[in-house]
C-alpha positions as a Markdown table, in Angstrom:
| # | Residue | x | y | z |
|---|---|---|---|---|
| 1 | Met | 39.3 | 78.9 | -17.6 |
| 2 | Arg | 36.6 | 77.3 | -18.7 |
| 3 | Ile | 35.5 | 74.0 | -17.1 |
| 4 | Ala | 33.5 | 71.5 | -18.9 |
| 5 | Pro | 30.0 | 70.9 | -17.5 |
| 6 | Ala | 31.0 | 67.4 | -16.8 |
| 7 | Val | 33.7 | 68.2 | -14.8 |
| 8 | Leu | 32.0 | 70.9 | -13.1 |
| 9 | Phe | 29.3 | 68.5 | -12.1 |
| 10 | Ala | 32.1 | 65.7 | -10.8 |
| 11 | Val | 33.2 | 68.7 | -8.5 |
| 12 | Leu | 30.0 | 70.1 | -7.1 |
| 13 | Ile | 28.5 | 66.4 | -6.4 |
| 14 | Pro | 30.5 | 64.6 | -3.9 |
| 15 | Ser | 31.3 | 61.0 | -5.6 |
| 16 | Leu | 29.7 | 58.1 | -3.8 |
| 17 | Pro | 31.6 | 55.1 | -2.5 |
| 18 | Val | 32.2 | 52.4 | -5.0 |
| 19 | Ala | 30.1 | 49.9 | -3.4 |
| 20 | Ser | 27.2 | 52.2 | -3.4 |
| 21 | Gln | 27.7 | 52.6 | -7.2 |
| 22 | Glu | 27.3 | 48.8 | -7.8 |
| 23 | Val | 24.0 | 48.5 | -5.8 |
| 24 | Ile | 21.1 | 49.2 | -8.1 |
| 25 | Pro | 18.8 | 50.9 | -6.9 |
| 26 | His | 20.8 | 53.0 | -4.6 |
| 27 | Pro | 20.3 | 51.8 | -1.0 |
| 28 | Thr | 18.6 | 54.0 | 1.5 |
| 29 | Lys | 21.4 | 53.7 | 4.0 |
| 30 | Leu | 25.1 | 52.3 | 3.3 |
| 31 | Ala | 28.1 | 52.7 | 5.1 |
| 32 | Ala | 31.6 | 51.0 | 4.1 |
| 33 | Arg | 33.3 | 49.0 | 6.4 |
| 34 | Ala | 37.1 | 47.6 | 6.4 |
| 35 | Gly | 37.9 | 44.1 | 4.7 |
| 36 | Glu | 35.9 | 42.0 | 2.4 |
| 37 | Phe | 34.2 | 38.8 | 2.3 |
| 38 | Gln | 35.2 | 36.1 | -0.1 |
| 39 | Ile | 32.8 | 33.3 | -1.4 |
| 40 | Thr | 34.6 | 29.9 | -1.6 |
| 41 | Ala | 33.9 | 26.4 | -2.2 |
| 42 | Arg | 33.4 | 25.8 | 1.5 |
| 43 | Thr | 30.9 | 28.7 | 1.9 |
| 44 | Val | 27.8 | 27.6 | 3.5 |
| 45 | Ile | 24.3 | 29.2 | 2.9 |
| 46 | Trp | 22.5 | 29.1 | 6.1 |
| 47 | Thr | 18.5 | 30.0 | 6.2 |
| 48 | Asp | 16.0 | 29.9 | 9.0 |
| 49 | Arg | 13.0 | 27.6 | 8.2 |
| 50 | Ala | 11.0 | 30.0 | 6.9 |
| 51 | Ser | 13.6 | 31.4 | 4.5 |
| 52 | Ala | 14.7 | 28.1 | 3.1 |
| 53 | Ser | 13.5 | 28.8 | -0.6 |
| 54 | Val | 15.5 | 32.0 | -1.2 |
| 55 | Gly | 18.6 | 30.5 | 0.3 |
| 56 | Arg | 18.4 | 27.5 | -2.4 |
| 57 | Gln | 17.4 | 30.5 | -5.1 |
| 58 | Leu | 20.6 | 32.2 | -4.2 |
| 59 | Ala | 22.6 | 29.0 | -4.5 |
| 60 | Leu | 21.0 | 28.4 | -7.8 |
| 61 | Tyr | 22.2 | 32.1 | -8.7 |
| 62 | Leu | 25.8 | 31.4 | -7.4 |
| 63 | Glu | 26.5 | 28.3 | -8.6 |
| 64 | Pro | 26.8 | 28.8 | -12.6 |
| 65 | Ala | 29.9 | 31.2 | -12.7 |
| 66 | Thr | 31.5 | 29.9 | -9.6 |
| 67 | Gly | 31.6 | 26.6 | -10.1 |
| 68 | Phe | 30.8 | 25.8 | -6.2 |
| 69 | Thr | 28.1 | 23.6 | -5.3 |
| 70 | Phe | 26.7 | 25.4 | -2.3 |
| 71 | Arg | 25.4 | 23.6 | 0.9 |
| 72 | Val | 22.2 | 25.4 | 1.9 |
| 73 | Val | 21.8 | 24.5 | 5.8 |
| 74 | Thr | 18.4 | 25.1 | 7.3 |
| 75 | Gly | 18.1 | 25.9 | 11.0 |
| 76 | Gly | 20.4 | 25.2 | 13.7 |
| 77 | Ala | 23.8 | 27.0 | 14.5 |
| 78 | Val | 24.9 | 29.1 | 11.8 |
| 79 | Pro | 28.4 | 28.0 | 10.5 |
| 80 | Pro | 31.3 | 30.0 | 10.6 |
| 81 | Arg | 32.0 | 32.2 | 7.2 |
| 82 | Ala | 28.6 | 31.5 | 6.2 |
| 83 | Ile | 25.9 | 33.5 | 4.0 |
| 84 | Ala | 23.0 | 33.6 | 6.6 |
| 85 | Leu | 19.7 | 34.8 | 5.7 |
| 86 | Arg | 16.8 | 35.1 | 8.2 |
| 87 | Gln | 13.6 | 36.6 | 8.8 |
| 88 | Asp | 13.6 | 39.4 | 11.5 |
| 89 | Ala | 10.1 | 41.0 | 13.0 |
| 90 | Ser | 11.8 | 43.8 | 14.1 |
| 91 | Leu | 12.4 | 45.2 | 11.0 |
| 92 | Lys | 8.6 | 45.5 | 10.2 |
| 93 | Arg | 9.4 | 49.3 | 9.9 |
| 94 | Leu | 11.1 | 48.6 | 6.4 |
| 95 | Gly | 8.1 | 47.2 | 5.2 |
| 96 | Ala | 7.4 | 43.9 | 3.5 |
| 97 | Glu | 10.3 | 44.6 | 0.8 |
| 98 | Gly | 12.9 | 46.0 | 3.0 |
| 99 | Tyr | 16.0 | 44.3 | 4.3 |
| 100 | Ala | 19.3 | 44.8 | 6.2 |
| 101 | Leu | 22.6 | 43.6 | 4.9 |
| 102 | Glu | 25.7 | 43.0 | 7.0 |
| 103 | Ile | 29.0 | 41.8 | 5.2 |
| 104 | Arg | 31.9 | 41.4 | 7.3 |
| 105 | Pro | 35.2 | 39.8 | 6.4 |
| 106 | Gly | 33.9 | 36.5 | 8.6 |
| 107 | Ser | 30.5 | 36.6 | 7.7 |
| 108 | Val | 27.4 | 37.8 | 5.6 |
| 109 | Val | 24.1 | 38.4 | 7.5 |
| 110 | Ala | 20.8 | 39.6 | 5.5 |
| 111 | Arg | 17.7 | 40.0 | 7.7 |
| 112 | Ala | 14.3 | 41.3 | 6.6 |
| 113 | Pro | 10.7 | 40.9 | 7.8 |
| 114 | Gly | 10.1 | 38.6 | 5.0 |
| 115 | Asn | 11.2 | 36.6 | 2.0 |
| 116 | Ala | 10.9 | 39.5 | -0.2 |
| 117 | Gly | 12.8 | 41.6 | 1.3 |
| 118 | Leu | 15.7 | 38.7 | 1.5 |
| 119 | Phe | 15.2 | 38.0 | -1.8 |
| 120 | Tyr | 16.4 | 41.5 | -2.6 |
| 121 | Ala | 19.2 | 41.3 | -0.3 |
| 122 | Ala | 20.3 | 38.4 | -2.6 |
| 123 | Gln | 20.3 | 40.3 | -5.3 |
| 124 | Thr | 22.4 | 43.1 | -3.7 |
| 125 | Ile | 24.7 | 40.2 | -2.8 |
| 126 | Arg | 24.9 | 39.2 | -6.6 |
| 127 | Gln | 25.7 | 43.1 | -7.5 |
| 128 | Leu | 28.4 | 43.4 | -5.0 |
| 129 | Leu | 30.1 | 40.3 | -6.5 |
| 130 | Pro | 32.5 | 40.7 | -9.6 |
| 131 | Pro | 30.3 | 41.0 | -12.8 |
| 132 | Glu | 31.5 | 37.7 | -14.0 |
| 133 | Val | 29.1 | 36.2 | -11.4 |
| 134 | Phe | 26.2 | 36.8 | -14.1 |
| 135 | Arg | 27.9 | 34.2 | -16.4 |
| 136 | Glu | 25.7 | 31.1 | -16.9 |
| 137 | Ala | 28.9 | 28.9 | -17.1 |
| 138 | Pro | 32.1 | 28.2 | -14.9 |
| 139 | Val | 34.7 | 31.4 | -14.9 |
| 140 | Thr | 38.2 | 30.5 | -13.5 |
| 141 | Gly | 40.8 | 32.9 | -11.9 |
| 142 | Val | 38.1 | 35.3 | -10.3 |
| 143 | Pro | 38.2 | 35.9 | -6.6 |
| 144 | Trp | 34.5 | 35.8 | -5.6 |
| 145 | Arg | 34.8 | 38.8 | -3.1 |
| 146 | Met | 32.4 | 41.5 | -1.8 |
| 147 | Pro | 33.2 | 44.8 | 0.2 |
| 148 | Ala | 32.4 | 44.9 | 3.8 |
| 149 | Leu | 29.5 | 47.1 | 4.3 |
| 150 | Ser | 26.3 | 47.9 | 6.3 |
| 151 | Ile | 23.0 | 48.2 | 4.1 |
| 152 | Glu | 19.6 | 49.1 | 5.4 |
| 153 | Asp | 17.1 | 49.6 | 2.3 |
| 154 | Arg | 13.6 | 49.6 | 1.5 |
| 155 | Pro | 11.8 | 50.7 | -1.9 |
| 156 | Arg | 10.9 | 54.2 | -2.4 |
| 157 | Phe | 7.9 | 53.3 | -4.7 |
| 158 | Ala | 5.4 | 50.4 | -4.1 |
| 159 | Trp | 4.8 | 49.8 | -7.8 |
| 160 | Arg | 8.0 | 49.5 | -9.7 |
| 161 | Gly | 7.4 | 48.0 | -13.0 |
| 162 | Gly | 9.0 | 47.1 | -16.4 |
| 163 | His | 7.0 | 47.1 | -19.6 |
| 164 | Leu | 7.6 | 44.2 | -22.3 |
| 165 | Asp | 5.7 | 44.6 | -25.8 |
| 166 | Val | 5.2 | 41.2 | -27.2 |
| 167 | Ala | 2.5 | 42.2 | -29.3 |
| 168 | Arg | 4.2 | 44.0 | -32.1 |
| 169 | His | 7.4 | 41.8 | -32.0 |
| 170 | Phe | 6.7 | 38.3 | -30.7 |
| 171 | Met | 9.4 | 37.1 | -28.0 |
| 172 | Pro | 9.6 | 33.3 | -26.9 |
| 173 | Lys | 9.1 | 32.2 | -23.6 |
| 174 | Glu | 12.6 | 31.8 | -22.8 |
| 175 | Phe | 13.1 | 35.5 | -23.4 |
| 176 | Val | 10.4 | 36.6 | -21.2 |
| 177 | Lys | 12.1 | 34.5 | -18.5 |
| 178 | Lys | 15.0 | 36.4 | -18.9 |
| 179 | Tyr | 13.7 | 39.5 | -19.0 |
| 180 | Ile | 12.0 | 38.7 | -15.6 |
| 181 | Asp | 15.3 | 38.0 | -14.1 |
| 182 | Leu | 16.6 | 41.3 | -15.2 |
| 183 | Leu | 13.7 | 43.0 | -13.5 |
| 184 | Ala | 14.3 | 40.8 | -10.3 |
| 185 | Leu | 17.9 | 41.6 | -10.3 |
| 186 | His | 16.9 | 45.4 | -10.2 |
| 187 | Lys | 14.5 | 45.0 | -7.6 |
| 188 | Phe | 11.4 | 45.5 | -10.0 |
| 189 | Asn | 8.1 | 44.2 | -8.6 |
| 190 | Val | 5.2 | 44.6 | -11.4 |
| 191 | Phe | 5.8 | 42.9 | -15.1 |
| 192 | His | 3.6 | 44.6 | -17.8 |
| 193 | Trp | 3.0 | 41.9 | -20.3 |
| 194 | His | 1.7 | 43.7 | -23.5 |
| 195 | Leu | -0.1 | 40.8 | -24.9 |
| 196 | Thr | -2.5 | 42.2 | -27.7 |
| 197 | Glu | -2.2 | 44.8 | -30.3 |
| 198 | Asp | -3.1 | 45.6 | -34.1 |
| 199 | Gln | 0.0 | 43.7 | -34.9 |
| 200 | Gly | -0.5 | 40.3 | -33.0 |
| 201 | Trp | -2.7 | 38.5 | -30.7 |
| 202 | Arg | -0.2 | 36.6 | -28.4 |
| 203 | Ile | -2.3 | 34.7 | -25.7 |
| 204 | Glu | -4.4 | 31.5 | -26.5 |
| 205 | Ile | -8.0 | 31.6 | -25.7 |
| 206 | Lys | -9.2 | 28.2 | -26.2 |
| 207 | Gln | -13.0 | 29.1 | -26.9 |
| 208 | Tyr | -11.5 | 31.5 | -29.9 |
| 209 | Pro | -8.6 | 29.4 | -31.7 |
| 210 | Arg | -8.6 | 31.9 | -34.6 |
| 211 | Leu | -7.3 | 34.5 | -32.5 |
| 212 | Thr | -4.1 | 32.7 | -32.2 |
| 213 | Glu | -4.6 | 30.7 | -35.7 |
| 214 | Val | -4.9 | 34.0 | -37.8 |
| 215 | Gly | -4.3 | 37.0 | -35.3 |
| 216 | Ala | -1.0 | 35.9 | -34.0 |
| 217 | Trp | 0.7 | 36.0 | -37.5 |
| 218 | Arg | 1.4 | 38.4 | -40.3 |
| 219 | Lys | 2.9 | 37.8 | -43.6 |
| 220 | Glu | 5.7 | 40.6 | -43.2 |
| 221 | Thr | 6.6 | 43.6 | -41.2 |
| 222 | Leu | 7.2 | 47.2 | -42.2 |
| 223 | Val | 10.4 | 48.2 | -42.5 |
| 224 | Gly | 11.3 | 51.7 | -40.9 |
| 225 | Arg | 8.6 | 54.6 | -40.6 |
| 226 | Asn | 5.3 | 54.7 | -42.6 |
| 227 | Arg | 5.6 | 56.1 | -45.7 |
| 228 | Lys | 3.7 | 57.8 | -48.5 |
| 229 | Pro | 1.2 | 55.3 | -50.0 |
| 230 | Gly | 3.0 | 52.9 | -52.3 |
| 231 | Glu | 6.2 | 53.5 | -50.8 |
| 232 | Ala | 6.2 | 51.3 | -47.9 |
| 233 | Gln | 9.0 | 48.9 | -47.6 |
| 234 | Tyr | 8.3 | 45.5 | -45.9 |
| 235 | Asp | 10.7 | 42.6 | -45.0 |
| 236 | Gly | 8.8 | 39.7 | -46.7 |
| 237 | Lys | 9.1 | 37.7 | -43.5 |
| 238 | Arg | 6.3 | 35.9 | -42.1 |
| 239 | His | 6.3 | 36.6 | -38.4 |
| 240 | Gly | 4.2 | 35.8 | -35.4 |
| 241 | Gly | 3.9 | 33.3 | -32.3 |
| 242 | Phe | 1.8 | 33.3 | -29.2 |
| 243 | Tyr | 1.7 | 31.9 | -25.6 |
| 244 | Thr | -0.2 | 28.8 | -24.6 |
| 245 | Gln | -2.2 | 28.8 | -21.3 |
| 246 | Glu | 0.3 | 26.5 | -20.1 |
| 247 | Asp | 3.2 | 28.9 | -21.3 |
| 248 | Ala | 1.1 | 31.9 | -19.5 |
| 249 | Arg | 0.9 | 29.8 | -16.1 |
| 250 | Glu | 4.4 | 28.8 | -16.4 |
| 251 | Ile | 5.7 | 32.4 | -16.8 |
| 252 | Val | 3.3 | 33.6 | -14.0 |
| 253 | Ala | 4.7 | 31.1 | -11.7 |
| 254 | Tyr | 8.2 | 32.0 | -12.5 |
| 255 | Ala | 7.7 | 35.5 | -11.9 |
| 256 | Lys | 5.8 | 34.9 | -8.6 |
| 257 | Ala | 8.7 | 33.0 | -7.4 |
| 258 | Arg | 10.8 | 36.3 | -8.0 |
| 259 | Tyr | 8.4 | 38.5 | -6.1 |
| 260 | Ile | 7.0 | 39.9 | -9.3 |
| 261 | Asp | 3.2 | 40.4 | -10.3 |
| 262 | Val | 2.3 | 39.7 | -13.9 |
| 263 | Ile | -0.1 | 42.7 | -15.2 |
| 264 | Pro | -1.3 | 41.5 | -18.5 |
| 265 | Glu | -2.4 | 44.3 | -21.3 |
| 266 | Ile | -5.4 | 43.2 | -23.4 |
| 267 | Glu | -6.7 | 45.8 | -25.3 |
| 268 | Met | -10.4 | 46.3 | -26.4 |
| 269 | Pro | -11.8 | 47.9 | -28.4 |
| 270 | Gly | -9.0 | 49.8 | -29.6 |
| 271 | His | -5.8 | 48.6 | -31.1 |
| 272 | Ala | -7.6 | 45.2 | -31.8 |
| 273 | Met | -7.0 | 44.8 | -35.7 |
| 274 | Ala | -5.5 | 41.5 | -35.1 |
| 275 | Ala | -8.4 | 40.3 | -33.2 |
| 276 | Ile | -10.6 | 41.8 | -36.2 |
| 277 | Ala | -8.7 | 39.8 | -38.7 |
| 278 | Ala | -9.4 | 36.6 | -36.8 |
| 279 | Ile | -13.0 | 37.5 | -37.1 |
| 280 | Ala | -13.3 | 38.0 | -40.8 |
């Protein structure tokens, strides 16, 4: 009997617990427990004073789909059946971005050396909930449950980057923020922002306004791959756009609030036809 490669792979590689498959990237340590924790309208998010901003961000993440308005409590006693976030210096061995997460039927406790780790713990909480939690409108009839488990995690790589090429095809500020949100959800910490190319100059330089007046626009775009001379096809649609300096500051601040560094790519002297066109 011949066994298909996919089946053979499944036989040879032990299957991971369902909960571990839902957490991206896979945690350093994960142990499943009995039971589950359910988020309800009465669930409170508790934080220590140093972690209040992460608690508020977690509430903002969870409120649209659940329809609940979460009470975020800072300091004092931890309420029963709460989601608790707190800094814990004893976990310094996990590094600045590591965290420990304990989910029990009666409580959720996230601990980390600093707020970056707590932010990543919050992303894991989101991933463990039903996928409807990522809707930006209320979803009814969904029990907002997480499996009980114990996680200890730290990133394997210090630089975890995602690249977005807005130079060849402009993408509006709102799309860039959405992309940053997706990076944050998957615990990336670097946003590589490709701002200049032959096909377009996308960042405002006030001393040189023609870079965006001319270099940020093209009358049409090539359809498909390059063809022989005279056979190229174009879509006939003007395309372009750029980010003002205020836009850039807003995006950098948005990324910083999600523990992501922005690395701009501005190429010189190569790949600079958009800039050369602005000089002509």
